Structures are given as structure tokens and as C-alpha cells.
KOLMAR-114509 format. One record per residue: x, y, z of N, C-alpha, C, O in turn. Coordinates in steps of 0.001 Angstrom, whole numbers. Example, Ala and Ser with C-alpha at 12.3 -4.5 7.8 and 13.67 -1.06 7.14 Angstrom:
<pts>
<pt><n_east>13190</n_east><n_north>-5690</n_north><n_up>7800</n_up><ca_east>12300</ca_east><ca_north>-4500</ca_north><ca_up>7800</ca_up><c_east>13200</c_east><c_north>-3300</c_north><c_up>7800</c_up><o_east>14236</o_east><o_north>-3319</o_north><o_up>8465</o_up></pt>
<pt><n_east>12850</n_east><n_north>-2250</n_north><n_up>7080</n_up><ca_east>13670</ca_east><ca_north>-1060</ca_north><ca_up>7140</ca_up><c_east>12900</c_east><c_north>30</c_north><c_up>7870</c_up><o_east>13409</o_east><o_north>1138</o_north><o_up>8039</o_up></pt>
</pts>
This chain:
<pts>
<pt><n_east>8135</n_east><n_north>17263</n_north><n_up>12916</n_up><ca_east>6987</ca_east><ca_north>17286</ca_north><ca_up>13770</ca_up><c_east>6038</c_east><c_north>16175</c_north><c_up>13335</c_up><o_east>5934</o_east><o_north>15858</o_north><o_up>12150</o_up></pt>
<pt><n_east>5354</n_east><n_north>15595</n_north><n_up>14301</n_up><ca_east>4494</ca_east><ca_north>14459</ca_north><ca_up>14031</ca_up><c_east>3193</c_east><c_north>14599</c_north><c_up>14806</c_up><o_east>3183</o_east><o_north>15094</o_north><o_up>15933</o_up></pt>
<pt><n_east>2100</n_east><n_north>14163</n_north><n_up>14199</n_up><ca_east>804</ca_east><ca_north>14197</ca_north><ca_up>14881</ca_up><c_east>259</c_east><c_north>12784</c_north><c_up>14943</c_up><o_east>288</o_east><o_north>12061</o_north><o_up>13947</o_up></pt>
<pt><n_east>-237</n_east><n_north>12386</n_north><n_up>16100</n_up><ca_east>-816</ca_east><ca_north>11066</ca_north><ca_up>16269</ca_up><c_east>-2247</c_east><c_north>11213</c_north><c_up>16742</c_up><o_east>-2595</o_east><o_north>12180</o_north><o_up>17420</o_up></pt>
<pt><n_east>-3067</n_east><n_north>10251</n_north><n_up>16381</n_up><ca_east>-4457</ca_east><ca_north>10257</ca_north><ca_up>16798</ca_up><c_east>-4822</c_east><c_north>8841</c_north><c_up>17214</c_up><o_east>-4687</o_east><o_north>7916</o_north><o_up>16414</o_up></pt>
<pt><n_east>-5270</n_east><n_north>8653</n_north><n_up>18419</n_up><ca_east>-5666</ca_east><ca_north>7340</ca_north><ca_up>18919</ca_up><c_east>-7164</c_east><c_north>7253</c_north><c_up>19048</c_up><o_east>-7887</o_east><o_north>8207</o_north><o_up>18760</o_up></pt>
<pt><n_east>-7619</n_east><n_north>6109</n_north><n_up>19479</n_up><ca_east>-9060</ca_east><ca_north>5914</ca_north><ca_up>19646</ca_up><c_east>-9299</c_east><c_north>4958</c_north><c_up>20791</c_up><o_east>-8443</o_east><o_north>4137</o_north><o_up>21121</o_up></pt>
<pt><n_east>-10462</n_east><n_north>5069</n_north><n_up>21391</n_up><ca_east>-10828</ca_east><ca_north>4140</ca_north><ca_up>22449</ca_up><c_east>-11411</c_east><c_north>2872</c_north><c_up>21830</c_up><o_east>-11743</o_east><o_north>2839</o_north><o_up>20646</o_up></pt>
<pt><n_east>-11527</n_east><n_north>1846</n_north><n_up>22640</n_up><ca_east>-12059</ca_east><ca_north>570</ca_north><ca_up>22166</ca_up><c_east>-13544</c_east><c_north>685</c_north><c_up>21859</c_up><o_east>-14263</o_east><o_north>1436</o_north><o_up>22518</o_up></pt>
<pt><n_east>-14004</n_east><n_north>-62</n_north><n_up>20857</n_up><ca_east>-15429</ca_east><ca_north>-91</ca_north><ca_up>20518</ca_up><c_east>-16093</c_east><c_north>-1265</c_north><c_up>21242</c_up><o_east>-15411</o_east><o_north>-2071</o_north><o_up>21875</o_up></pt>
<pt><n_east>-17414</n_east><n_north>-1361</n_north><n_up>21150</n_up><ca_east>-18156</ca_east><ca_north>-2423</ca_north><ca_up>21824</ca_up><c_east>-17918</c_east><c_north>-3800</c_north><c_up>21200</c_up><o_east>-17832</o_east><o_north>-4796</o_north><o_up>21919</o_up></pt>
<pt><n_east>-17812</n_east><n_north>-3864</n_north><n_up>19891</n_up><ca_east>-17774</ca_east><ca_north>-5146</ca_north><ca_up>19203</ca_up><c_east>-16385</c_east><c_north>-5794</c_north><c_up>19220</c_up><o_east>-16219</o_east><o_north>-6874</o_north><o_up>19788</o_up></pt>
<pt><n_east>-15418</n_east><n_north>-5170</n_north><n_up>18624</n_up><ca_east>-14062</ca_east><ca_north>-5686</ca_north><ca_up>18562</ca_up><c_east>-13140</c_east><c_north>-4575</c_north><c_up>19030</c_up><o_east>-12778</o_east><o_north>-3706</o_north><o_up>18237</o_up></pt>
<pt><n_east>-12751</n_east><n_north>-4579</n_north><n_up>20305</n_up><ca_east>-12040</ca_east><ca_north>-3443</ca_north><ca_up>20900</ca_up><c_east>-10811</c_east><c_north>-2970</c_north><c_up>20132</c_up><o_east>-10700</o_east><o_north>-1777</o_north><o_up>19851</o_up></pt>
<pt><n_east>-9905</n_east><n_north>-3842</n_north><n_up>19789</n_up><ca_east>-8679</ca_east><ca_north>-3414</ca_north><ca_up>19128</ca_up><c_east>-8966</c_east><c_north>-2896</c_north><c_up>17718</c_up><o_east>-8511</o_east><o_north>-1819</o_north><o_up>17334</o_up></pt>
<pt><n_east>-9727</n_east><n_north>-3679</n_north><n_up>16959</n_up><ca_east>-10062</ca_east><ca_north>-3296</ca_north><ca_up>15588</ca_up><c_east>-10874</c_east><c_north>-2001</c_north><c_up>15564</c_up><o_east>-10648</o_east><o_north>-1140</o_north><o_up>14713</o_up></pt>
<pt><n_east>-11812</n_east><n_north>-1864</n_north><n_up>16491</n_up><ca_east>-12635</ca_east><ca_north>-658</ca_north><ca_up>16555</ca_up><c_east>-11817</c_east><c_north>573</c_north><c_up>16880</c_up><o_east>-12073</o_east><o_north>1650</o_north><o_up>16341</o_up></pt>
<pt><n_east>-10833</n_east><n_north>425</n_north><n_up>17756</n_up><ca_east>-9950</ca_east><ca_north>1541</ca_north><ca_up>18105</ca_up><c_east>-9116</c_east><c_north>1990</c_north><c_up>16925</c_up><o_east>-8969</o_east><o_north>3187</o_north><o_up>16680</o_up></pt>
<pt><n_east>-8573</n_east><n_north>1039</n_north><n_up>16196</n_up><ca_east>-7768</ca_east><ca_north>1363</ca_north><ca_up>14999</ca_up><c_east>-8647</c_east><c_north>2034</c_north><c_up>13941</c_up><o_east>-8251</o_east><o_north>3032</o_north><o_up>13340</o_up></pt>
<pt><n_east>-9831</n_east><n_north>1484</n_north><n_up>13722</n_up><ca_east>-10739</ca_east><ca_north>2040</ca_north><ca_up>12727</ca_up><c_east>-11121</c_east><c_north>3480</c_north><c_up>13058</c_up><o_east>-11118</o_east><o_north>4347</o_north><o_up>12184</o_up></pt>
<pt><n_east>-11447</n_east><n_north>3728</n_north><n_up>14317</n_up><ca_east>-11810</ca_east><ca_north>5086</ca_north><ca_up>14733</ca_up><c_east>-10662</c_east><c_north>6060</c_north><c_up>14546</c_up><o_east>-10865</o_east><o_north>7194</o_north><o_up>14114</o_up></pt>
<pt><n_east>-9449</n_east><n_north>5613</n_north><n_up>14874</n_up><ca_east>-8271</ca_east><ca_north>6470</ca_north><ca_up>14721</ca_up><c_east>-8022</c_east><c_north>6803</c_north><c_up>13256</c_up><o_east>-7719</o_east><o_north>7950</o_north><o_up>12925</o_up></pt>
<pt><n_east>-8144</n_east><n_north>5819</n_north><n_up>12381</n_up><ca_east>-7932</ca_east><ca_north>6061</ca_north><ca_up>10949</ca_up><c_east>-8992</c_east><c_north>7008</c_north><c_up>10390</c_up><o_east>-8683</o_east><o_north>7872</o_north><o_up>9570</o_up></pt>
<pt><n_east>-10239</n_east><n_north>6848</n_north><n_up>10832</n_up><ca_east>-11322</ca_east><ca_north>7715</ca_north><ca_up>10364</ca_up><c_east>-11062</c_east><c_north>9166</c_north><c_up>10780</c_up><o_east>-11229</o_east><o_north>10086</o_north><o_up>9979</o_up></pt>
<pt><n_east>-10657</n_east><n_north>9360</n_north><n_up>12023</n_up><ca_east>-10371</ca_east><ca_north>10724</ca_north><ca_up>12487</ca_up><c_east>-9154</c_east><c_north>11317</c_north><c_up>11788</c_up><o_east>-9148</o_east><o_north>12497</o_north><o_up>11440</o_up></pt>
<pt><n_east>-8125</n_east><n_north>10498</n_north><n_up>11582</n_up><ca_east>-6926</ca_east><ca_north>10994</ca_north><ca_up>10898</ca_up><c_east>-7264</c_east><c_north>11417</c_north><c_up>9462</c_up><o_east>-6797</o_east><o_north>12456</o_north><o_up>8996</o_up></pt>
<pt><n_east>-8065</n_east><n_north>10621</n_north><n_up>8769</n_up><ca_east>-8459</ca_east><ca_north>10967</ca_north><ca_up>7405</ca_up><c_east>-9256</c_east><c_north>12264</c_north><c_up>7388</c_up><o_east>-9092</o_east><o_north>13086</o_north><o_up>6486</o_up></pt>
<pt><n_east>-10117</n_east><n_north>12447</n_north><n_up>8381</n_up><ca_east>-10913</ca_east><ca_north>13667</ca_north><ca_up>8462</ca_up><c_east>-10037</c_east><c_north>14892</c_north><c_up>8670</c_up><o_east>-10281</o_east><o_north>15943</o_north><o_up>8077</o_up></pt>
<pt><n_east>-9013</n_east><n_north>14760</n_north><n_up>9515</n_up><ca_east>-8089</ca_east><ca_north>15873</ca_north><ca_up>9762</ca_up><c_east>-7422</c_east><c_north>16306</c_north><c_up>8457</c_up><o_east>-7193</o_east><o_north>17496</o_north><o_up>8244</o_up></pt>
<pt><n_east>-7111</n_east><n_north>15353</n_north><n_up>7589</n_up><ca_east>-6471</ca_east><ca_north>15653</ca_north><ca_up>6306</ca_up><c_east>-7487</c_east><c_north>16015</c_north><c_up>5224</c_up><o_east>-7106</o_east><o_north>16262</o_north><o_up>4080</o_up></pt>
<pt><n_east>-8771</n_east><n_north>16048</n_north><n_up>5571</n_up><ca_east>-9798</ca_east><ca_north>16445</ca_north><ca_up>4608</ca_up><c_east>-10286</c_east><c_north>15305</c_north><c_up>3733</c_up><o_east>-10967</o_east><o_north>15533</o_north><o_up>2733</o_up></pt>
<pt><n_east>-9947</n_east><n_north>14092</n_north><n_up>4101</n_up><ca_east>-10358</ca_east><ca_north>12929</ca_north><ca_up>3316</ca_up><c_east>-11471</c_east><c_north>12217</c_north><c_up>4074</c_up><o_east>-11300</o_east><o_north>11885</o_north><o_up>5247</o_up></pt>
<pt><n_east>-12584</n_east><n_north>11981</n_north><n_up>3438</n_up><ca_east>-13640</ca_east><ca_north>11198</ca_north><ca_up>4050</ca_up><c_east>-14409</c_east><c_north>11872</c_north><c_up>5161</c_up><o_east>-14891</o_east><o_north>11193</o_north><o_up>6067</o_up></pt>
<pt><n_east>-14538</n_east><n_north>13168</n_north><n_up>5122</n_up><ca_east>-15296</ca_east><ca_north>13839</ca_north><ca_up>6188</ca_up><c_east>-16732</c_east><c_north>13340</c_north><c_up>6263</c_up><o_east>-17352</o_east><o_north>13385</o_north><o_up>7325</o_up></pt>
<pt><n_east>-17257</n_east><n_north>12869</n_north><n_up>5153</n_up><ca_east>-18631</ca_east><ca_north>12378</ca_north><ca_up>5145</ca_up><c_east>-18783</c_east><c_north>11060</c_north><c_up>5898</c_up><o_east>-19909</o_east><o_north>10636</o_north><o_up>6160</o_up></pt>
<pt><n_east>-17679</n_east><n_north>10401</n_north><n_up>6254</n_up><ca_east>-17781</ca_east><ca_north>9131</ca_north><ca_up>6971</ca_up><c_east>-18547</c_east><c_north>9274</c_north><c_up>8285</c_up><o_east>-19194</o_east><o_north>8327</o_north><o_up>8734</o_up></pt>
<pt><n_east>-18475</n_east><n_north>10446</n_north><n_up>8897</n_up><ca_east>-19184</ca_east><ca_north>10662</ca_north><ca_up>10153</ca_up><c_east>-20684</c_east><c_north>10805</c_north><c_up>9948</c_up><o_east>-21438</o_east><o_north>10749</o_north><o_up>10919</o_up></pt>
<pt><n_east>-21140</n_east><n_north>10990</n_north><n_up>8706</n_up><ca_east>-22570</ca_east><ca_north>11115</ca_north><ca_up>8454</ca_up><c_east>-23213</c_east><c_north>9776</c_north><c_up>8075</c_up><o_east>-24436</o_east><o_north>9691</o_north><o_up>7958</o_up></pt>
<pt><n_east>-22404</n_east><n_north>8738</n_north><n_up>7882</n_up><ca_east>-22937</ca_east><ca_north>7421</ca_north><ca_up>7543</ca_up><c_east>-23590</c_east><c_north>6780</c_north><c_up>8764</c_up><o_east>-23109</o_east><o_north>6939</o_north><o_up>9886</o_up></pt>
<pt><n_east>-24692</n_east><n_north>6053</n_north><n_up>8542</n_up><ca_east>-25281</ca_east><ca_north>5323</ca_north><ca_up>9661</ca_up><c_east>-24426</c_east><c_north>4104</c_north><c_up>10017</c_up><o_east>-23645</o_east><o_north>3621</o_north><o_up>9196</o_up></pt>
<pt><n_east>-24581</n_east><n_north>3623</n_north><n_up>11232</n_up><ca_east>-23927</ca_east><ca_north>2392</ca_north><ca_up>11639</ca_up><c_east>-24742</c_east><c_north>1252</c_north><c_up>11046</c_up><o_east>-25969</o_east><o_north>1247</o_north><o_up>11152</o_up></pt>
<pt><n_east>-24075</n_east><n_north>287</n_north><n_up>10423</n_up><ca_east>-24764</ca_east><ca_north>-846</ca_north><ca_up>9799</ca_up><c_east>-24458</c_east><c_north>-2098</c_north><c_up>10613</c_up><o_east>-23298</o_east><o_north>-2438</o_north><o_up>10844</o_up></pt>
<pt><n_east>-25518</n_east><n_north>-2773</n_north><n_up>11041</n_up><ca_east>-25384</ca_east><ca_north>-4009</ca_north><ca_up>11807</ca_up><c_east>-26025</c_east><c_north>-5126</c_north><c_up>10997</c_up><o_east>-27183</o_east><o_north>-5024</o_north><o_up>10592</o_up></pt>
<pt><n_east>-25261</n_east><n_north>-6201</n_north><n_up>10763</n_up><ca_east>-25796</ca_east><ca_north>-7373</ca_north><ca_up>10078</ca_up><c_east>-25938</c_east><c_north>-8466</c_north><c_up>11131</c_up><o_east>-24954</o_east><o_north>-8868</o_north><o_up>11751</o_up></pt>
<pt><n_east>-27156</n_east><n_north>-8942</n_north><n_up>11330</n_up><ca_east>-27436</ca_east><ca_north>-9958</ca_north><ca_up>12338</ca_up><c_east>-26676</c_east><c_north>-11247</c_north><c_up>12027</c_up><o_east>-26491</o_east><o_north>-11598</o_north><o_up>10861</o_up></pt>
<pt><n_east>-26243</n_east><n_north>-11943</n_north><n_up>13061</n_up><ca_east>-25583</ca_east><ca_north>-13236</ca_north><ca_up>12918</ca_up><c_east>-24073</c_east><c_north>-13117</c_north><c_up>12826</c_up><o_east>-23514</o_east><o_north>-12021</o_north><o_up>12862</o_up></pt>
<pt><n_east>-23432</n_east><n_north>-14254</n_north><n_up>12709</n_up><ca_east>-21975</ca_east><ca_north>-14330</ca_north><ca_up>12591</ca_up><c_east>-21598</c_east><c_north>-14514</c_north><c_up>11127</c_up><o_east>-22106</o_east><o_north>-15412</o_north><o_up>10455</o_up></pt>
<pt><n_east>-20705</n_east><n_north>-13661</n_north><n_up>10638</n_up><ca_east>-20312</ca_east><ca_north>-13725</ca_north><ca_up>9232</ca_up><c_east>-18823</c_east><c_north>-13453</c_north><c_up>9111</c_up><o_east>-18284</o_east><o_north>-12580</o_north><o_up>9792</o_up></pt>
<pt><n_east>-18168</n_east><n_north>-14197</n_north><n_up>8251</n_up><ca_east>-16761</ca_east><ca_north>-13919</ca_north><ca_up>7958</ca_up><c_east>-16683</c_east><c_north>-12777</c_north><c_up>6955</c_up><o_east>-15756</o_east><o_north>-11968</o_north><o_up>7000</o_up></pt>
<pt><n_east>-17639</n_east><n_north>-12712</n_north><n_up>6063</n_up><ca_east>-17718</ca_east><ca_north>-11668</ca_north><ca_up>5048</ca_up><c_east>-19115</c_east><c_north>-11056</c_north><c_up>5058</c_up><o_east>-20057</o_east><o_north>-11651</o_north><o_up>5581</o_up></pt>
<pt><n_east>-19242</n_east><n_north>-9874</n_north><n_up>4481</n_up><ca_east>-20557</ca_east><ca_north>-9243</ca_north><ca_up>4367</ca_up><c_east>-21342</c_east><c_north>-9992</c_north><c_up>3291</c_up><o_east>-20859</o_east><o_north>-10123</o_north><o_up>2167</o_up></pt>
<pt><n_east>-22543</n_east><n_north>-10488</n_north><n_up>3610</n_up><ca_east>-23339</ca_east><ca_north>-11221</ca_north><ca_up>2619</ca_up><c_east>-23644</c_east><c_north>-10361</c_north><c_up>1384</c_up><o_east>-23862</o_east><o_north>-9155</o_north><o_up>1492</o_up></pt>
<pt><n_east>-23654</n_east><n_north>-11002</n_north><n_up>218</n_up><ca_east>-23893</ca_east><ca_north>-10291</ca_north><ca_up>-1048</ca_up><c_east>-25195</c_east><c_north>-9518</c_north><c_up>-1037</c_up><o_east>-25251</o_east><o_north>-8392</o_north><o_up>-1532</o_up></pt>
<pt><n_east>-26240</n_east><n_north>-10105</n_north><n_up>-481</n_up><ca_east>-27544</ca_east><ca_north>-9434</ca_north><ca_up>-476</ca_up><c_east>-27516</c_east><c_north>-8166</c_north><c_up>366</c_up><o_east>-28232</o_east><o_north>-7209</o_north><o_up>73</o_up></pt>
<pt><n_east>-26689</n_east><n_north>-8155</n_north><n_up>1414</n_up><ca_east>-26533</ca_east><ca_north>-6947</ca_north><ca_up>2229</ca_up><c_east>-25789</c_east><c_north>-5885</c_north><c_up>1418</c_up><o_east>-26179</o_east><o_north>-4718</o_north><o_up>1413</o_up></pt>
<pt><n_east>-24725</n_east><n_north>-6288</n_north><n_up>738</n_up><ca_east>-23984</ca_east><ca_north>-5335</ca_north><ca_up>-103</ca_up><c_east>-24884</c_east><c_north>-4730</c_north><c_up>-1172</c_up><o_east>-24825</o_east><o_north>-3530</o_north><o_up>-1442</o_up></pt>
<pt><n_east>-25709</n_east><n_north>-5564</n_north><n_up>-1771</n_up><ca_east>-26642</ca_east><ca_north>-5088</ca_north><ca_up>-2800</ca_up><c_east>-27613</c_east><c_north>-4068</c_north><c_up>-2207</c_up><o_east>-27908</o_east><o_north>-3046</o_north><o_up>-2827</o_up></pt>
<pt><n_east>-28100</n_east><n_north>-4352</n_north><n_up>-1015</n_up><ca_east>-29048</ca_east><ca_north>-3454</ca_north><ca_up>-339</ca_up><c_east>-28418</c_east><c_north>-2098</c_north><c_up>-18</c_up><o_east>-29093</o_east><o_north>-1069</o_north><o_up>-68</o_up></pt>
<pt><n_east>-27125</n_east><n_north>-2099</n_north><n_up>311</n_up><ca_east>-26453</ca_east><ca_north>-873</ca_north><ca_up>753</ca_up><c_east>-25751</c_east><c_north>-103</c_north><c_up>-368</c_up><o_east>-25149</o_east><o_north>938</o_north><o_up>-103</o_up></pt>
<pt><n_east>-25811</n_east><n_north>-584</n_north><n_up>-1606</n_up><ca_east>-25042</ca_east><ca_north>59</ca_north><ca_up>-2670</ca_up><c_east>-25444</c_east><c_north>1514</c_north><c_up>-2936</c_up><o_east>-24635</o_east><o_north>2281</o_north><o_up>-3459</o_up></pt>
<pt><n_east>-26656</n_east><n_north>1906</n_north><n_up>-2593</n_up><ca_east>-27099</ca_east><ca_north>3288</ca_north><ca_up>-2794</ca_up><c_east>-26771</c_east><c_north>4216</c_north><c_up>-1625</c_up><o_east>-27049</o_east><o_north>5413</o_north><o_up>-1688</o_up></pt>
<pt><n_east>-26184</n_east><n_north>3670</n_north><n_up>-564</n_up><ca_east>-25911</ca_east><ca_north>4466</ca_north><ca_up>634</ca_up><c_east>-24958</c_east><c_north>5635</c_north><c_up>380</c_up><o_east>-25244</o_east><o_north>6741</o_north><o_up>840</o_up></pt>
<pt><n_east>-23838</n_east><n_north>5445</n_north><n_up>-329</n_up><ca_east>-22952</ca_east><ca_north>6599</ca_north><ca_up>-572</ca_up><c_east>-23654</c_east><c_north>7753</c_north><c_up>-1289</c_up><o_east>-23419</o_east><o_north>8917</o_north><o_up>-962</o_up></pt>
<pt><n_east>-24508</n_east><n_north>7445</n_north><n_up>-2258</n_up><ca_east>-25223</ca_east><ca_north>8496</ca_north><ca_up>-2978</ca_up><c_east>-26198</c_east><c_north>9224</c_north><c_up>-2047</c_up><o_east>-26316</o_east><o_north>10448</o_north><o_up>-2096</o_up></pt>
<pt><n_east>-26890</n_east><n_north>8463</n_north><n_up>-1203</n_up><ca_east>-27832</ca_east><ca_north>9070</ca_north><ca_up>-263</ca_up><c_east>-27108</c_east><c_north>10000</c_north><c_up>707</c_up><o_east>-27615</o_east><o_north>11075</o_north><o_up>1026</o_up></pt>
<pt><n_east>-25934</n_east><n_north>9599</n_north><n_up>1176</n_up><ca_east>-25145</ca_east><ca_north>10452</ca_north><ca_up>2071</ca_up><c_east>-24703</c_east><c_north>11709</c_north><c_up>1344</c_up><o_east>-24812</o_east><o_north>12811</o_north><o_up>1880</o_up></pt>
<pt><n_east>-24199</n_east><n_north>11546</n_north><n_up>115</n_up><ca_east>-23718</ca_east><ca_north>12688</ca_north><ca_up>-671</ca_up><c_east>-24842</c_east><c_north>13688</c_north><c_up>-955</c_up><o_east>-24598</o_east><o_north>14894</o_north><o_up>-1013</o_up></pt>
<pt><n_east>-26056</n_east><n_north>13198</n_north><n_up>-1131</n_up><ca_east>-27197</ca_east><ca_north>14070</ca_north><ca_up>-1419</ca_up><c_east>-27816</c_east><c_north>14651</c_north><c_up>-151</c_up><o_east>-28746</o_east><o_north>15455</o_north><o_up>-227</o_up></pt>
<pt><n_east>-27305</n_east><n_north>14247</n_north><n_up>1018</n_up><ca_east>-27818</ca_east><ca_north>14785</ca_north><ca_up>2272</ca_up><c_east>-29189</c_east><c_north>14268</c_north><c_up>2663</c_up><o_east>-29906</o_east><o_north>14918</o_north><o_up>3424</o_up></pt>
<pt><n_east>-29557</n_east><n_north>13107</n_north><n_up>2151</n_up><ca_east>-30864</ca_east><ca_north>12542</ca_north><ca_up>2496</ca_up><c_east>-30885</c_east><c_north>12145</c_north><c_up>3964</c_up><o_east>-29862</o_east><o_north>11724</o_north><o_up>4505</o_up></pt>
<pt><n_east>-32038</n_east><n_north>12274</n_north><n_up>4614</n_up><ca_east>-32129</ca_east><ca_north>11861</ca_north><ca_up>6020</ca_up><c_east>-31979</c_east><c_north>10342</c_north><c_up>6129</c_up><o_east>-32649</o_east><o_north>9588</o_north><o_up>5424</o_up></pt>
<pt><n_east>-31099</n_east><n_north>9915</n_north><n_up>7014</n_up><ca_east>-30828</ca_east><ca_north>8495</ca_north><ca_up>7192</ca_up><c_east>-30943</c_east><c_north>8142</c_north><c_up>8671</c_up><o_east>-30720</o_east><o_north>8990</o_north><o_up>9535</o_up></pt>
<pt><n_east>-31292</n_east><n_north>6884</n_north><n_up>8961</n_up><ca_east>-31343</ca_east><ca_north>6482</ca_north><ca_up>10363</ca_up><c_east>-29936</c_east><c_north>6440</c_north><c_up>10955</c_up><o_east>-28951</o_east><o_north>6356</o_north><o_up>10222</o_up></pt>
<pt><n_east>-29852</n_east><n_north>6496</n_north><n_up>12249</n_up><ca_east>-28549</ca_east><ca_north>6413</ca_north><ca_up>12916</ca_up><c_east>-27974</c_east><c_north>5005</c_north><c_up>12802</c_up><o_east>-26760</o_east><o_north>4831</o_north><o_up>12695</o_up></pt>
<pt><n_east>-28858</n_east><n_north>3993</n_north><n_up>12826</n_up><ca_east>-28453</ca_east><ca_north>2597</ca_north><ca_up>12735</ca_up><c_east>-29309</c_east><c_north>1890</c_north><c_up>11694</c_up><o_east>-30528</o_east><o_north>2054</o_north><o_up>11669</o_up></pt>
<pt><n_east>-28671</n_east><n_north>1109</n_north><n_up>10842</n_up><ca_east>-29377</ca_east><ca_north>250</ca_north><ca_up>9888</ca_up><c_east>-29082</c_east><c_north>-1184</c_north><c_up>10323</c_up><o_east>-27925</o_east><o_north>-1602</o_north><o_up>10350</o_up></pt>
<pt><n_east>-30133</n_east><n_north>-1935</n_north><n_up>10662</n_up><ca_east>-29978</ca_east><ca_north>-3310</ca_north><ca_up>11133</ca_up><c_east>-30593</c_east><c_north>-4224</c_north><c_up>10074</c_up><o_east>-31776</o_east><o_north>-4105</o_north><o_up>9753</o_up></pt>
<pt><n_east>-29776</n_east><n_north>-5144</n_north><n_up>9531</n_up><ca_east>-30221</ca_east><ca_north>-6037</ca_north><ca_up>8470</ca_up><c_east>-29961</c_east><c_north>-7491</c_north><c_up>8833</c_up><o_east>-29087</o_east><o_north>-7786</o_north><o_up>9648</o_up></pt>
<pt><n_east>-30727</n_east><n_north>-8406</n_north><n_up>8224</n_up><ca_east>-30410</ca_east><ca_north>-9824</ca_north><ca_up>8352</ca_up><c_east>-29526</c_east><c_north>-10210</c_north><c_up>7166</c_up><o_east>-29319</o_east><o_north>-9380</o_north><o_up>6281</o_up></pt>
<pt><n_east>-28998</n_east><n_north>-11436</n_north><n_up>7112</n_up><ca_east>-28110</ca_east><ca_north>-11821</ca_north><ca_up>6013</ca_up><c_east>-28751</c_east><c_north>-11757</c_north><c_up>4621</c_up><o_east>-28046</o_east><o_north>-11754</o_north><o_up>3611</o_up></pt>
<pt><n_east>-30080</n_east><n_north>-11708</n_north><n_up>4570</n_up><ca_east>-30789</ca_east><ca_north>-11594</ca_north><ca_up>3292</ca_up><c_east>-30938</c_east><c_north>-10151</c_north><c_up>2846</c_up><o_east>-31504</o_east><o_north>-9890</o_north><o_up>1784</o_up></pt>
<pt><n_east>-30432</n_east><n_north>-9194</n_north><n_up>3651</n_up><ca_east>-30513</ca_east><ca_north>-7785</ca_north><ca_up>3315</ca_up><c_east>-31837</c_east><c_north>-7149</c_north><c_up>3694</c_up><o_east>-32131</o_east><o_north>-6032</o_north><o_up>3268</o_up></pt>
<pt><n_east>-32639</n_east><n_north>-7845</n_north><n_up>4489</n_up><ca_east>-33935</ca_east><ca_north>-7319</ca_north><ca_up>4918</ca_up><c_east>-33789</c_east><c_north>-6580</c_north><c_up>6240</c_up><o_east>-32978</o_east><o_north>-6966</o_north><o_up>7082</o_up></pt>
<pt><n_east>-34563</n_east><n_north>-5528</n_north><n_up>6426</n_up><ca_east>-34536</ca_east><ca_north>-4760</ca_north><ca_up>7672</ca_up><c_east>-34995</c_east><c_north>-5617</c_north><c_up>8847</c_up><o_east>-35902</o_east><o_north>-6440</o_north><o_up>8726</o_up></pt>
<pt><n_east>-34342</n_east><n_north>-5399</n_north><n_up>9985</n_up><ca_east>-34665</ca_east><ca_north>-6122</ca_north><ca_up>11214</ca_up><c_east>-34881</c_east><c_north>-5094</c_north><c_up>12304</c_up><o_east>-34097</o_east><o_north>-4155</o_north><o_up>12442</o_up></pt>
<pt><n_east>-35932</n_east><n_north>-5265</n_north><n_up>13073</n_up><ca_east>-36154</ca_east><ca_north>-4370</ca_north><ca_up>14219</ca_up><c_east>-35283</c_east><c_north>-4847</c_north><c_up>15364</c_up><o_east>-35025</o_east><o_north>-6041</o_north><o_up>15514</o_up></pt>
<pt><n_east>-34836</n_east><n_north>-3903</n_north><n_up>16165</n_up><ca_east>-33986</ca_east><ca_north>-4229</ca_north><ca_up>17319</ca_up><c_east>-34694</c_east><c_north>-5235</c_north><c_up>18214</c_up><o_east>-35862</o_east><o_north>-5072</o_north><o_up>18566</o_up></pt>
<pt><n_east>-33953</n_east><n_north>-6282</n_north><n_up>18570</n_up><ca_east>-34521</ca_east><ca_north>-7316</ca_north><ca_up>19426</ca_up><c_east>-35332</c_east><c_north>-8352</c_north><c_up>18657</c_up><o_east>-35842</o_east><o_north>-9306</o_north><o_up>19243</o_up></pt>
<pt><n_east>-35450</n_east><n_north>-8160</n_north><n_up>17333</n_up><ca_east>-36281</ca_east><ca_north>-9093</ca_north><ca_up>16598</ca_up><c_east>-35533</c_east><c_north>-9763</c_north><c_up>15541</c_up><o_east>-36090</o_east><o_north>-10590</o_north><o_up>14819</o_up></pt>
</pts>
């Protein structure tokens, strides 16, 4: 017997977003990473091949905050320097 889980396309990168969503749901079904659904969506302004170091530094406390159940925004929007950016700005 086999179980499959698919996903719909995301706004940013349809194929990659679909695969990512499917893997996240599959892991949750097996009890791995259930907290992934409690993480905020992180948006880094601009075009980047890799996540800028300053953004990684800014987000390093995020797993602990999620584990402790701290209230978090639904979306975290940062510039490449790791500074908060308001939507549209």
C-alpha cells in the first residue's frame, strides 16, 4: 500500500512551491516537523541566489520562538541587510 500527497502551485515558483508544500504535509503526516505550519512566511526583498548572511543572522532565533509558542507575525518581510520592511516600502 502506498500513500501520496501532492500540492498546488505557489505564487512565487509554482513547481518548487508545489513540491515544498507536498513534502511539508508528508512530513507532518509522519509526525515530523508539525511545527513548520506555525512558522511565519519570510520574504526577503530583491533578487537573491542565496539568503543573505544578515537575514540568516536576524532569523536565527526563530526556531526557539516557535518552540516557545511566542506570538509571531504571519509574514516577516526583510531587506538584504536583515532590517524589517513594511509592505510596499
